[in-house]
VOGU-3710 file (C-alpha; in Angstrom, 3 decimals, decimal comma):
1> mannnifslp> 68,246/104,588/96,042  71,046/102,683/94,230  73,169/99,013/96,658  76,163/100,630/97,675  77,869/97,226/98,037  79,148/97,565/95,027  81,236/94,261/94,444  83,098/93,198/91,078  82,667/90,948/88,569  83,733/90,927/84,843
11> klgkflnnrs> 81,075/91,506/82,344  81,757/89,168/80,620  78,668/86,686/78,861  79,603/83,432/79,490  81,302/84,391/82,577  78,262/85,927/84,307  76,041/83,106/82,908  78,122/80,849/84,737  77,649/82,987/87,962  74,001/84,445/86,998
21> eaieglnfkp> 72,224/83,201/90,446  74,805/85,323/92,546  74,920/88,550/90,612  71,370/89,004/91,321  70,005/92,137/92,207  73,700/93,318/93,110  75,206/96,024/91,473  79,155/95,240/89,827  81,055/97,511/88,507  85,265/96,036/87,293
31> lligdpapqf> 87,603/96,210/89,716  90,255/98,677/87,972  93,909/99,191/88,300  93,994/102,596/90,178  90,203/102,014/91,725  90,487/102,126/95,749  90,843/98,518/96,693  87,994/97,102/98,551  87,344/97,482/102,051  86,730/94,291/104,595
41> sknalvgeef> 86,683/93,208/107,789  86,960/89,891/108,131  87,346/86,961/111,406  90,962/85,148/110,663  93,654/83,197/111,940  95,921/85,305/113,726  99,223/82,724/115,549  97,294/80,769/117,412  94,507/83,488/118,018  91,040/84,661/116,010
51> rnialsdffg> 90,961/87,853/115,395  89,247/90,336/113,570  91,636/92,153/110,452  90,520/94,860/108,513  91,792/96,518/105,510  91,825/100,010/107,396  94,416/98,275/109,957  97,985/98,674/107,476  96,778/101,937/106,041  100,006/103,600/105,359
61> kwvvlffwpr> 101,711/100,755/105,265  101,370/98,047/101,503  100,038/95,433/101,367  99,680/91,826/99,546  96,328/89,950/99,395  96,300/86,744/97,964  93,702/84,204/98,189  94,032/80,424/98,259  91,030/77,169/96,885  90,864/76,331/100,152
71> dftfvcptei> 92,967/74,496/103,209  94,329/70,828/102,863  95,211/70,768/99,499  98,548/70,258/97,895  99,577/73,338/95,886  98,025/75,569/98,114  100,970/75,167/101,434  103,776/75,239/99,248  102,423/78,556/98,513  101,478/80,113/102,401
81> kdfnahlenf> 104,860/78,440/103,387  106,813/80,210/100,880  104,653/83,917/101,657  105,771/82,458/105,344  109,531/81,945/104,571  109,593/86,001/102,602  108,634/87,620/105,421  111,112/89,426/106,305  112,119/90,884/102,619  108,217/91,963/102,272
91> kqlnavivga> 109,128/93,403/105,931  111,812/95,526/104,457  109,851/97,285/101,532  106,844/98,284/104,467  104,807/95,976/103,479  102,492/93,233/105,567  100,944/89,633/103,933  97,372/88,935/104,194  96,145/85,384/103,132  92,354/84,654/101,982
101> scdstyvhra> 90,346/81,199/101,452  86,250/80,337/102,043  87,224/77,995/105,039  86,336/79,230/108,392  89,417/80,168/110,541  88,527/76,210/112,434  89,839/75,162/109,654  92,527/77,476/109,227  93,387/76,361/112,276  93,703/72,485/111,694
111> wvkadlgqin> 95,419/72,919/109,142  98,180/74,901/110,584  97,723/71,969/113,590  98,212/69,168/110,902  99,841/71,190/108,221  101,690/74,208/108,079  103,524/74,885/110,909  103,744/78,762/112,264  102,234/80,753/109,543  103,127/84,542/111,436
121> fplladenhf> 101,115/86,551/108,577  96,825/86,754/108,651  94,996/83,581/107,469  91,213/85,094/106,797  88,118/82,921/107,351  85,723/84,654/103,933  82,957/81,501/104,812  80,145/83,983/103,398  82,588/84,801/100,040  81,799/88,713/100,535
131> laraynvlle> 85,498/89,202/99,892  86,717/86,222/97,212  83,483/87,874/95,678  84,323/92,174/96,259  88,073/90,874/94,891  86,412/89,085/91,054  88,099/85,635/92,219  84,992/83,487/93,593  83,870/80,492/91,553  80,354/80,718/92,865
141> kegialrgtf> 79,194/77,223/91,943  82,059/75,985/93,693  82,312/77,872/96,725  85,738/78,516/96,438  87,977/80,807/95,513  90,732/81,397/92,436  94,842/82,487/93,019  94,511/86,096/93,022  96,947/88,322/94,048  96,661/92,241/94,881
151> iidpdgilky> 98,865/94,252/95,649  97,686/97,779/97,489  99,178/100,695/98,478  99,604/102,637/101,718  96,872/104,844/100,594  94,697/102,116/99,743  94,387/102,136/95,725  94,757/98,485/94,040  98,343/98,625/92,175  98,344/95,552/91,119
161> svvsdlnvgr> 96,037/92,097/90,569  96,421/88,651/89,255  94,598/85,857/89,283  95,638/82,401/87,668  93,487/78,654/87,457  93,740/75,857/90,946  96,408/74,130/89,447  99,434/76,638/88,801  101,514/78,251/91,897  102,442/81,639/91,670
171> svkeilrvls> 105,933/82,899/92,798  106,314/84,376/95,963  110,238/86,052/94,271  108,158/87,671/91,663  105,396/89,600/93,629  108,646/91,152/95,866  110,111/92,052/92,506  107,217/93,899/91,620  106,296/95,072/94,782  110,073/96,687/94,530
181> alqtgelcpa> 109,135/97,797/91,593  106,231/99,559/91,709  107,468/101,831/95,422  109,941/103,382/92,527  107,062/105,211/91,009  109,442/104,795/88,392  109,113/103,737/84,619  111,034/99,639/84,952  111,772/97,696/81,869  111,239/93,684/81,362
191> sweqgqqtlg> 113,189/91,504/83,783  114,006/94,632/85,890  114,945/93,914/89,186  116,114/96,131/93,013  118,850/97,790/92,615  119,061/98,108/89,120  118,440/101,518/86,612  115,070/101,869/86,103  113,938/104,389/82,399  113,815/107,241/84,918
201> qa> 109,544/109,507/85,357  107,417/108,035/83,538
//
């Protein structure tokens, strides 16, 4: 019988060769836009508490799921603080922010106390790398995630995916722009901004 726990990794020769230890005995398929987003249920730091957070908790809302490589680093806190500063903008778009790394909840909490300050969205602890692997952002040898950003619609369908290397932080304003464009359900030209005219229905 086939394994129902299907993870996502690109079927590129070099990529797979570098990660052969992780894929042995598993079934893989690409994670594509329009597919159901991989479900998860993970321990997380929420405010000052440890809680279990599942993707299904947010059914009916847009979800922006983002991965950062590692706690107590340099670029990552700038991104997390920027997401936190724009939370109200996401709320106005019926969207929630969920962050994740391969660190533990205890490391998350220590980082919050030492540097981040109050963060008002869940910080998932992907200690077993299941989530990073499912969303195809895991660097297997290093045990860390690339900077992946995913927008999931209220029905749990993946609508947007961007993955970048470790050294470059992402633009939260660009993610807000794309989220707004996706919510129009219409054709949006290059550099479209919320409030501008679209090109109409597809």
